[in-house]
TORSE-105503 format. One record per residue (C-alpha): residue number from 1; residue in three letters; x, y, z. Coordinates in pm, 1 decimal, m for minus. Each point is the difference from the previous one (the first is absolute). Example, Ala and Ser with C-alpha at 12.3 -4.5 7.8 and 13.67 -1.06 7.14 Angstrom:
<pts>
@seq 1	type Ala	x 1230.0	y m450.0	z 780.0
@seq 2	type Ser	x 137.0	y 344.0	z m66.0
</pts>
This chain:
<pts>
@seq 1	type Met	x m354.3	y 5212.6	z 1217.2
@seq 2	type Ser	x 56.9	y 143.2	z m345.6
@seq 3	type Thr	x m266.6	y m16.6	z m267.2
@seq 4	type Ile	x 205.2	y m248.1	z m206.2
@seq 5	type Ala	x 54.4	y m229.8	z 297.8
@seq 6	type Glu	x m370.2	y 22.7	z 88.0
@seq 7	type Thr	x m97.7	y m88.4	z m358.8
@seq 8	type Ile	x 233.8	y m299.0	z 2.7
@seq 9	type Leu	x m136.2	y m117.4	z 334.6
@seq 10	type Gln	x m360.0	y 31.2	z m116.4
@seq 11	type Asn	x 60.5	y m197.5	z m321.0
@seq 12	type Leu	x 230.6	y m275.5	z 114.8
@seq 13	type Pro	x m134.2	y m338.5	z m123.2
@seq 14	type Val	x 144.3	y m167.2	z 311.2
@seq 15	type Gly	x m61.4	y 84.4	z 363.0
@seq 16	type Leu	x 249.0	y 217.9	z 187.9
@seq 17	type Leu	x 23.4	y 57.3	z 374.8
@seq 18	type Ile	x 264.7	y 225.6	z 152.7
@seq 19	type Ile	x 55.0	y m42.3	z 372.5
@seq 20	type Gly	x 190.9	y 269.1	z 186.9
@seq 21	type Gly	x 273.6	y m54.7	z 254.1
@seq 22	type Asp	x m254.2	y 36.1	z 279.6
@seq 23	type Gly	x m202.1	y m294.9	z m137.2
@seq 24	type Lys	x m285.9	y 210.0	z m135.6
@seq 25	type Ile	x m119.1	y m32.1	z m358.7
@seq 26	type Val	x 75.1	y 324.2	z m180.0
@seq 27	type Glu	x m118.2	y m91.0	z m349.8
@seq 28	type Ala	x m239.9	y m260.1	z m140.3
@seq 29	type Ser	x m71.4	y m14.1	z m372.1
@seq 30	type Pro	x m359.0	y m53.1	z m119.1
@seq 31	type Ser	x 105.2	y m337.2	z m141.7
@seq 32	type Ala	x 125.5	y m110.2	z 342.5
@seq 33	type Cys	x m326.9	y 103.2	z 160.8
@seq 34	type His	x m200.5	y m182.3	z m267.6
@seq 35	type Ile	x 210.6	y m317.8	z 20.8
@seq 36	type Met	x m12.6	y m13.3	z 377.6
@seq 37	type Gly	x m364.2	y 102.4	z 28.8
@seq 38	type Cys	x 44.0	y 310.5	z 214.0
@seq 39	type Ala	x m68.3	y 371.8	z m47.3
@seq 40	type Pro	x 307.2	y 233.6	z m10.7
@seq 41	type Glu	x m90.2	y 150.9	z 336.5
@seq 42	type Gly	x 20.4	y m349.9	z 146.2
@seq 43	type Phe	x 370.4	y m4.5	z m84.0
@seq 44	type Val	x 154.5	y 349.1	z m16.2
@seq 45	type Gly	x 96.7	y 136.7	z 340.4
@seq 46	type Asn	x m56.2	y m328.7	z 178.4
@seq 47	type Ser	x 260.1	y m238.0	z 139.7
@seq 48	type Trp	x 59.6	y m289.8	z m234.1
@seq 49	type Gly	x 57.8	y m225.9	z 300.4
@seq 50	type Glu	x m339.8	y 79.2	z 149.7
@seq 51	type Ile	x m165.5	y m71.0	z m335.0
@seq 52	type Phe	x 177.2	y m322.3	z m98.0
@seq 53	type Leu	x 157.4	y m162.5	z 305.7
@seq 54	type Ser	x m342.0	y m54.3	z 153.6
@seq 55	type Gln	x m121.9	y m184.9	z m311.3
@seq 56	type Glu	x 89.1	y m361.3	z 75.5
@seq 57	type Lys	x m113.3	y m117.1	z m343.8
@seq 58	type Asn	x 251.1	y 233.0	z m166.2
@seq 59	type Leu	x 313.3	y m89.2	z 193.8
@seq 60	type Glu	x 178.4	y m118.6	z m317.9
@seq 61	type Phe	x m56.0	y 341.4	z m155.5
@seq 62	type Thr	x 125.1	y 174.1	z 316.4
@seq 63	type Glu	x 313.6	y m217.3	z 11.1
@seq 64	type Val	x 116.2	y 142.5	z m333.8
@seq 65	type Val	x 17.6	y 346.0	z 159.8
@seq 66	type Leu	x 147.1	y m129.3	z 326.7
@seq 67	type Glu	x 280.8	y m184.2	z m179.0
@seq 68	type Ala	x 105.1	y 317.3	z m177.1
@seq 69	type Ile	x 17.9	y 171.9	z 340.0
@seq 70	type Gln	x 149.0	y m271.7	z 216.9
@seq 71	type Lys	x 242.3	y m168.3	z m241.8
@seq 72	type Glu	x 118.1	y 323.3	z m161.7
@seq 73	type Met	x m53.1	y m151.8	z m342.9
@seq 74	type Pro	x 2.2	y 240.3	z m296.8
@seq 75	type Lys	x m308.4	y m166.5	z m144.7
@seq 76	type Val	x m243.6	y m269.4	z 110.0
@seq 77	type Glu	x m227.5	y m149.6	z m264.2
@seq 78	type Arg	x m269.9	y m261.8	z 47.1
@seq 79	type Ile	x m341.6	y m110.2	z m121.1
@seq 80	type Thr	x m238.2	y m20.2	z 295.6
@seq 81	type Pro	x m370.3	y m53.3	z 64.3
@seq 82	type Tyr	x m186.8	y 308.2	z 125.1
@seq 83	type Tyr	x m348.3	y 31.5	z 144.4
@seq 84	type Ala	x m169.9	y 330.8	z m75.9
@seq 85	type Gln	x m244.9	y 160.6	z 242.5
@seq 86	type Asp	x m292.7	y m159.1	z m185.6
@seq 87	type Gly	x 153.9	y m343.3	z 68.5
@seq 88	type Lys	x 98.5	y m64.0	z m360.7
@seq 89	type Lys	x 324.4	y m192.7	z m36.3
@seq 90	type Lys	x 252.8	y 138.4	z m243.8
@seq 91	type Phe	x 352.4	y m92.0	z m104.7
@seq 92	type Leu	x 241.8	y 289.7	z m3.7
@seq 93	type Ser	x 353.0	y 52.1	z m120.6
@seq 94	type Val	x 158.2	y 208.2	z 276.2
@seq 95	type Ile	x 338.6	y 174.5	z m18.0
@seq 96	type Ser	x 127.1	y 194.8	z 299.2
@seq 97	type Ser	x 315.4	y 206.1	z 31.1
@seq 98	type Ala	x 121.5	y 185.7	z 308.6
@seq 99	type Gln	x 186.0	y 326.6	z m59.0
@seq 100	type Arg	x 265.0	y 81.5	z 265.0
@seq 101	type Glu	x 211.6	y 300.8	z 93.2
@seq 102	type Asn	x 271.8	y m32.1	z 263.8
@seq 103	type Gly	x m135.1	y m339.9	z 93.4
@seq 104	type Lys	x m352.6	y 124.7	z 63.5
@seq 105	type Ile	x m304.5	y m77.6	z m211.4
@seq 106	type Thr	x m135.3	y 310.9	z m169.1
@seq 107	type Ala	x m260.5	y m162.8	z m219.5
@seq 108	type Ile	x m135.4	y m335.7	z m114.4
@seq 109	type Val	x m126.2	y m33.2	z m355.7
@seq 110	type Val	x m254.8	y m277.2	z m63.7
@seq 111	type Ile	x m103.0	y m87.0	z m355.5
@seq 112	type Ile	x m307.3	y m218.4	z m40.3
@seq 113	type Glu	x m135.2	y m176.0	z m310.1
@seq 114	type Asp	x m322.7	y m200.4	z m9.5
@seq 115	type Leu	x 70.3	y m344.0	z m152.3
@seq 116	type Thr	x m332.7	y m153.0	z 100.5
@seq 117	type Glu	x m128.7	y m46.0	z m354.9
@seq 118	type Leu	x 328.7	y m152.7	z m111.8
@seq 119	type His	x 4.9	y m227.9	z 305.0
@seq 120	type Asp	x m359.3	y m110.9	z m61.9
@seq 121	type Leu	x 82.2	y m65.1	z m366.2
@seq 122	type His	x 295.4	y m218.1	z 99.9
@seq 123	type Glu	x m217.6	y m186.9	z 248.6
@seq 124	type Arg	x m261.0	y m65.7	z m268.1
@seq 125	type Glu	x 269.2	y m119.7	z m238.2
@seq 126	type Lys	x 139.2	y m231.5	z 269.5
@seq 127	type Ala	x m348.0	y m137.4	z 65.0
@seq 128	type Ile	x m57.2	y m60.1	z m371.6
@seq 129	type Leu	x 339.9	y m168.9	z m35.8
@seq 130	type Ala	x m69.5	y m215.8	z 304.6
@seq 131	type Gln	x m337.3	y m99.4	z m141.5
@seq 132	type Asn	x 150.1	y m77.3	z m341.2
@seq 133	type His	x 270.4	y m206.9	z 168.1
@seq 134	type Arg	x m262.0	y m188.5	z 200.3
@seq 135	type Leu	x m209.0	y m68.1	z m311.5
@seq 136	type Ala	x 308.3	y m110.7	z m194.7
@seq 137	type Ser	x 99.0	y m230.1	z 285.6
@seq 138	type Glu	x m349.7	y m146.3	z 10.6
@seq 139	type Arg	x 2.4	y m57.3	z m376.2
@seq 140	type Ala	x 343.5	y m159.0	z 18.5
@seq 141	type Glu	x m110.6	y m221.9	z 286.7
@seq 142	type Ser	x m310.1	y m103.5	z m194.9
@seq 143	type Leu	x 210.4	y m88.4	z m304.0
@seq 144	type Ile	x 241.5	y m197.1	z 217.2
@seq 145	type Asn	x m286.3	y m191.7	z 159.7
@seq 146	type Phe	x m147.3	y m64.2	z m345.1
@seq 147	type Ala	x 336.7	y m123.3	z m128.5
@seq 148	type Arg	x 36.9	y m226.1	z 303.5
@seq 149	type Ser	x m347.5	y m143.9	z m58.0
@seq 150	type Val	x 61.1	y m55.8	z m371.9
@seq 151	type Ala	x 333.5	y m167.5	z 69.5
@seq 152	type His	x m166.1	y m231.7	z 249.8
@seq 153	type Gln	x m284.9	y m86.3	z m237.1
@seq 154	type Ile	x 230.5	y m63.4	z m297.3
@seq 155	type Arg	x 258.4	y m207.1	z 185.7
@seq 156	type Asn	x m214.4	y m312.4	z 34.7
@seq 157	type Pro	x m111.4	y m18.1	z m368.5
@seq 158	type Ile	x 360.0	y 50.5	z m111.6
@seq 159	type Met	x 121.8	y m282.1	z 220.2
@seq 160	type Ala	x m278.8	y m223.8	z m132.8
@seq 161	type Ile	x 90.3	y 80.2	z m362.6
@seq 162	type Ala	x 368.1	y m67.9	z 67.8
@seq 163	type Gly	x m79.8	y m325.7	z 177.2
@seq 164	type Phe	x m231.9	y m131.2	z m271.6
@seq 165	type Ser	x 247.7	y 92.3	z m273.3
@seq 166	type Arg	x 270.7	y m202.9	z 174.0
@seq 167	type Leu	x m245.2	y m289.8	z 35.1
@seq 168	type Leu	x m92.1	y 19.9	z m368.4
@seq 169	type Glu	x 368.7	y 14.1	z m92.0
@seq 170	type Arg	x 48.9	y m346.7	z 140.3
@seq 171	type Lys	x m286.9	y m146.3	z m204.9
@seq 172	type Ala	x 9.2	y 203.1	z m321.3
@seq 173	type Asp	x 189.1	y m93.6	z m314.3
@seq 174	type Glu	x 292.0	y 198.5	z m138.9
@seq 175	type Ser	x m226.3	y 221.7	z m211.5
@seq 176	type Met	x m132.1	y 160.3	z 319.8
@seq 177	type Ala	x 341.3	y 53.7	z 160.6
@seq 178	type Asp	x 55.9	y 351.9	z m130.9
@seq 179	type Pro	x m349.0	y 135.9	z 80.8
@seq 180	type Leu	x 14.8	y m146.4	z 349.8
@seq 181	type Glu	x 346.4	y 144.8	z 56.1
@seq 182	type Ala	x m130.4	y 340.5	z m111.5
@seq 183	type Ile	x m287.7	y m29.8	z 248.3
@seq 184	type Gln	x 242.9	y m78.2	z 281.4
@seq 185	type Asp	x 229.9	y 288.2	z m95.3
@seq 186	type Glu	x m286.7	y 247.8	z m4.5
@seq 187	type Thr	x m142.2	y m125.6	z 329.6
@seq 188	type Lys	x 344.4	y 46.5	z 156.1
@seq 189	type Lys	x m4.4	y 361.0	z m118.8
@seq 190	type Leu	x m346.5	y 45.6	z 148.0
@seq 191	type Glu	x 115.7	y m157.6	z 326.2
@seq 192	type Thr	x 290.7	y 246.8	z 10.8
@seq 193	type Met	x m234.8	y 292.4	z m63.0
@seq 194	type Val	x m244.5	y m116.9	z 266.2
@seq 195	type Arg	x 282.4	y m46.0	z 249.9
@seq 196	type Ser	x 132.3	y 347.5	z m82.7
@seq 197	type Val	x m341.6	y 157.8	z 50.8
@seq 198	type Ala	x m35.1	y m179.3	z 333.3
@seq 199	type Glu	x 344.3	y 121.2	z 110.9
@seq 200	type Tyr	x m76.2	y 355.8	z m113.7
@seq 201	type Ser	x m334.0	y 13.9	z 179.0
@seq 202	type Ala	x 161.9	y m138.2	z 316.6
@seq 203	type Ile	x 243.2	y 293.0	z 32.1
@seq 204	type Arg	x m62.2	y 167.6	z 333.4
@seq 205	type Ile	x 234.0	y 223.6	z 198.6
@seq 206	type Gly	x 96.5	y m153.9	z 332.0
@seq 207	type Thr	x 235.3	y 161.6	z 248.2
@seq 208	type Ile	x 148.7	y 332.5	z m107.7
@seq 209	type Ser	x 337.7	y 75.5	z 153.8
@seq 210	type Ala	x 323.8	y 182.6	z m74.3
@seq 211	type Ile	x 206.6	y m236.4	z m217.4
@seq 212	type Asn	x 353.7	y 71.5	z m115.6
@seq 213	type Leu	x 9.3	y 26.0	z m378.7
@seq 214	type Trp	x 306.5	y m222.5	z m22.3
@seq 215	type Val	x m193.5	y m279.8	z 169.7
@seq 216	type Ile	x m281.6	y 24.8	z m254.2
@seq 217	type Ile	x 242.8	y 3.4	z m292.8
@seq 218	type Glu	x 198.3	y m300.9	z 121.0
@seq 219	type Asp	x m317.5	y m194.9	z 82.5
@seq 220	type Ala	x m138.6	y 73.8	z m346.9
@seq 221	type Lys	x 319.9	y m118.9	z m170.1
@seq 222	type His	x 0.4	y m315.1	z 211.2
@seq 223	type Arg	x m365.5	y m67.6	z m85.9
@seq 224	type Ile	x 67.1	y m25.8	z m375.4
@seq 225	type Glu	x 346.2	y m155.4	z 1.5
@seq 226	type Gly	x m143.1	y m341.8	z m94.8
@seq 227	type His	x m216.3	y 133.6	z m285.0
@seq 228	type Pro	x 100.6	y m118.3	z m351.4
@seq 229	type Ala	x 46.0	y 361.5	z m112.0
@seq 230	type Val	x 263.0	y 50.7	z 270.9
@seq 231	type Lys	x 149.5	y m335.9	z 97.7
@seq 232	type Gly	x 323.6	y m64.7	z m186.1
@seq 233	type Lys	x m41.7	y 317.5	z m210.2
@seq 234	type Asp	x 275.2	y 202.2	z 174.5
@seq 235	type Ile	x m223.7	y 300.9	z 55.7
@seq 236	type Arg	x 207.0	y 278.3	z 158.8
@seq 237	type Trp	x m191.2	y 197.9	z 262.7
@seq 238	type Lys	x 140.0	y 351.1	z 43.8
@seq 239	type Thr	x m143.7	y 155.0	z 316.6
@seq 240	type Asp	x 35.4	y 365.1	z 101.0
@seq 241	type Cys	x m209.1	y 55.3	z 309.0
@seq 242	type Pro	x 49.1	y 219.2	z 309.0
@seq 243	type Asp	x m89.1	y m117.5	z 348.9
@seq 244	type Met	x m373.1	y 80.2	z m11.4
@seq 245	type Asn	x m317.1	y m144.5	z 147.7
@seq 246	type Val	x m332.6	y m35.8	z m176.5
@seq 247	type Lys	x m344.8	y m42.4	z 156.1
@seq 248	type Ala	x m118.5	y m331.0	z m138.4
@seq 249	type Asp	x m137.7	y m347.2	z 40.4
@seq 250	type Arg	x 331.9	y m180.6	z m40.5
@seq 251	type Asp	x m129.1	y m311.0	z m177.6
@seq 252	type Leu	x m214.9	y 192.9	z m246.4
@seq 253	type Met	x 268.7	y 253.9	z m82.6
@seq 254	type Val	x 251.4	y m279.9	z m56.0
@seq 255	type Leu	x m251.8	y m162.7	z m235.9
@seq 256	type Ala	x m51.6	y 326.1	z m192.0
@seq 257	type Leu	x 373.2	y 66.6	z m38.9
@seq 258	type Ser	x 70.7	y m361.1	z m97.3
@seq 259	type Glu	x m253.2	y 34.0	z m283.9
@seq 260	type Leu	x 186.2	y 306.4	z m128.1
@seq 261	type Leu	x 342.0	y m166.3	z 30.2
@seq 262	type Leu	x m126.3	y m310.6	z m177.2
@seq 263	type Asn	x m152.4	y 205.2	z m279.5
@seq 264	type Ser	x 326.4	y 192.7	z m50.9
@seq 265	type Ala	x 207.8	y m318.2	z 10.7
@seq 266	type Glu	x m218.6	y m162.3	z m267.0
@seq 267	type Phe	x 22.3	y 303.9	z m227.8
@seq 268	type Ala	x 371.8	y 59.0	z 58.1
@seq 269	type Gly	x 105.9	y m357.1	z m80.2
@seq 270	type Pro	x 290.6	y m219.2	z 119.6
@seq 271	type Gly	x 308.2	y 176.9	z 135.0
@seq 272	type Ala	x m173.3	y 337.7	z 6.6
@seq 273	type Glu	x 11.0	y 264.2	z 271.3
@seq 274	type Val	x m310.5	y 110.6	z 188.6
@seq 275	type Ala	x 36.9	y 318.1	z 207.3
@seq 276	type Ile	x m192.5	y 52.2	z 323.6
@seq 277	type Cys	x 22.3	y 357.1	z 126.0
@seq 278	type Ala	x m170.7	y 191.3	z 278.6
@seq 279	type Lys	x 5.3	y 362.0	z 114.6
@seq 280	type Glu	x m209.5	y 245.4	z 195.4
@seq 281	type Asp	x m226.3	y 206.9	z m220.3
@seq 282	type Gly	x m227.7	y 261.8	z 153.7
@seq 283	type Gly	x m70.2	y m183.1	z 323.4
@seq 284	type Ala	x m40.1	y m336.7	z m171.6
@seq 285	type Ile	x 225.9	y m285.8	z m102.8
@seq 286	type Arg	x 47.5	y m35.0	z m373.4
@seq 287	type Leu	x 110.1	y m353.9	z m83.2
@seq 288	type Thr	x 90.0	y m82.4	z m359.8
@seq 289	type Val	x 74.5	y m326.3	z m179.6
@seq 290	type Thr	x 179.1	y 51.9	z m330.1
@seq 291	type Asp	x 105.5	y m240.6	z m274.3
@seq 292	type His	x 147.5	y 45.7	z m347.0
@seq 293	type Gly	x m214.4	y m252.4	z m181.1
@seq 294	type Ala	x m226.4	y 70.3	z m294.6
@seq 295	type Gly	x m225.9	y 236.9	z 195.6
@seq 296	type Phe	x m372.8	y 36.6	z m50.9
@seq 297	type Thr	x m194.2	y 73.0	z m315.3
@seq 298	type Asp	x m254.5	y 280.9	z 16.5
@seq 299	type Glu	x m276.6	y m258.5	z 28.9
@seq 300	type Ser	x 183.3	y m186.1	z 276.6
@seq 301	type Leu	x 47.8	y 320.9	z 200.1
@seq 302	type Asp	x m374.2	y 66.4	z m14.8
@seq 303	type Leu	x m95.6	y m356.9	z 95.2
@seq 304	type Ala	x 288.5	y m106.0	z 225.3
@seq 305	type Phe	x m205.9	y 8.2	z 321.7
@seq 306	type Asp	x m313.2	y m152.2	z m152.9
@seq 307	type Pro	x m95.8	y m347.7	z 125.6
@seq 308	type Phe	x 107.8	y m288.6	z m225.8
@seq 309	type Tyr	x 191.4	y 221.9	z m240.9
@seq 310	type Thr	x 331.3	y m162.2	z m86.7
@seq 311	type Thr	x 245.3	y m13.6	z m288.4
@seq 312	type Lys	x 168.1	y m311.5	z 141.7
@seq 313	type Ala	x m70.1	y m355.5	z m113.9
@seq 314	type Val	x m35.7	y m120.4	z 359.3
@seq 315	type Gly	x m188.3	y 166.1	z 284.7
@seq 316	type Ala	x m339.0	y 145.8	z 77.8
@seq 317	type Gly	x 94.2	y 367.0	z m36.0
@seq 318	type Met	x m90.3	y 86.4	z 358.9
@seq 319	type Gly	x 342.6	y 86.6	z 146.4
@seq 320	type Leu	x m7.5	y 374.9	z m62.0
@seq 321	type Thr	x m371.8	y 6.2	z 80.7
@seq 322	type Arg	x 72.1	y m149.6	z 343.4
@seq 323	type Ala	x 286.8	y 242.7	z 53.8
@seq 324	type Lys	x m220.7	y 300.5	z m80.5
@seq 325	type Arg	x m273.9	y m125.2	z 234.1
@seq 326	type Ile	x 247.2	y m46.0	z 287.0
@seq 327	type Val	x 162.9	y 339.8	z m51.4
@seq 328	type Gly	x m342.2	y 164.7	z m17.2
@seq 329	type Glu	x m104.6	y m170.5	z 325.0
@seq 330	type His	x 306.2	y 167.8	z 157.4
@seq 331	type Gln	x m113.1	y 345.6	z m121.4
@seq 332	type Gly	x 280.1	y m0.6	z m256.3
@seq 333	type Thr	x 28.8	y 38.7	z m375.8
@seq 334	type Ile	x 169.0	y m204.9	z m271.9
@seq 335	type Thr	x 95.4	y 104.9	z m353.0
@seq 336	type Ile	x 184.7	y m148.2	z m298.6
@seq 337	type Thr	x 207.5	y 194.8	z m251.7
@seq 338	type Asn	x 241.1	y m89.6	z m276.7
@seq 339	type Ile	x 356.2	y 128.2	z 29.2
@seq 340	type Glu	x 262.9	y 98.1	z m254.6
@seq 341	type Pro	x 168.5	y m151.6	z m187.6
@seq 342	type Gln	x m181.2	y m322.8	z 92.0
@seq 343	type Gly	x m181.2	y m150.4	z 294.3
@seq 344	type Ala	x m271.1	y 75.9	z 252.1
@seq 345	type Glu	x m35.5	y 140.3	z 349.6
@seq 346	type Val	x m270.8	y m83.3	z 250.5
@seq 347	type Ala	x m29.8	y 257.3	z 280.3
@seq 348	type Ile	x m178.3	y m42.8	z 332.0
@seq 349	type Ser	x m70.4	y 287.7	z 238.6
@seq 350	type Leu	x m77.5	y m87.7	z 362.9
@seq 351	type Pro	x m28.9	y 187.5	z 332.8
@seq 352	type Ile	x 321.6	y 22.4	z 202.9
@seq 353	type Ala	x 3.5	y m144.2	z 350.7
@seq 354	type Pro	x 231.1	y 148.0	z 268.0
@seq 355	type Ile	x 313.9	y m201.6	z 72.6
</pts>
């Protein structure tokens, strides 16, 4: 070997093995020996088959070389576990390429890179993310349980206040009519809030199955057809949706989409068009609901998913909050943006299910 080739071999940052046509290792770079935990004399001049085929723990590594030989592939690349002679487990990027002349193998080049540190880093990151997710889930569950408890504790006093105010209304003179009416109006609002909290805290995913998106859309439209914001308002639903399935709890996903459709219908106004579109986007379904109403103010965009935030005269402000919770329970995401020249778009991203 020339001096230049020898210098390159000695200083390669990745491991290099060259196997001759007779199956013996003719060259092994120092990096290869270091990565695989073996002295150069343990490789050079020895049959690669005798060294590796007898190592049952390293069959995945061996298969990368065998595939290049047996399948006559120009290059085989894979990340495999590898157990060094000291028993330490590593993760290697292995590339093998068989060189042929007149149909016969003359050499096999194997390039090896140690990715153990990178693999361990990814595993630590995954563990941290899993722990953070678990802690976030526990906090969310605690808040939901707290909300459920508060709703239960408040419900009875509210009902008592409402009942006594109605009783007083029958006996009080006209001067007390307005204050008593105000008490009843406010207790009704509190009752609505308590009911909304109870409904929110009761959200639990049931059976997950592959549901056709058209079914969910039609069920959601049917669910709100009797609502005052929709009934008799000539809302035009424009649907552009391919034949796709989504992994979902059907009832919950219908509820989430109906909240979005209702919100758009209320903002768009009578006779308006609300567009429902779906498409595949990077292995997920992107479902959008678009209207050309007034859109959201900057403050509304920031607070849209917050509990009890509403710009409407009627309602508890929990519709979008429920929708976000349901989408999140399905491992999806939901966003709101304003569109030009006027209007808003709510986008949901969900996992695709095979048809």
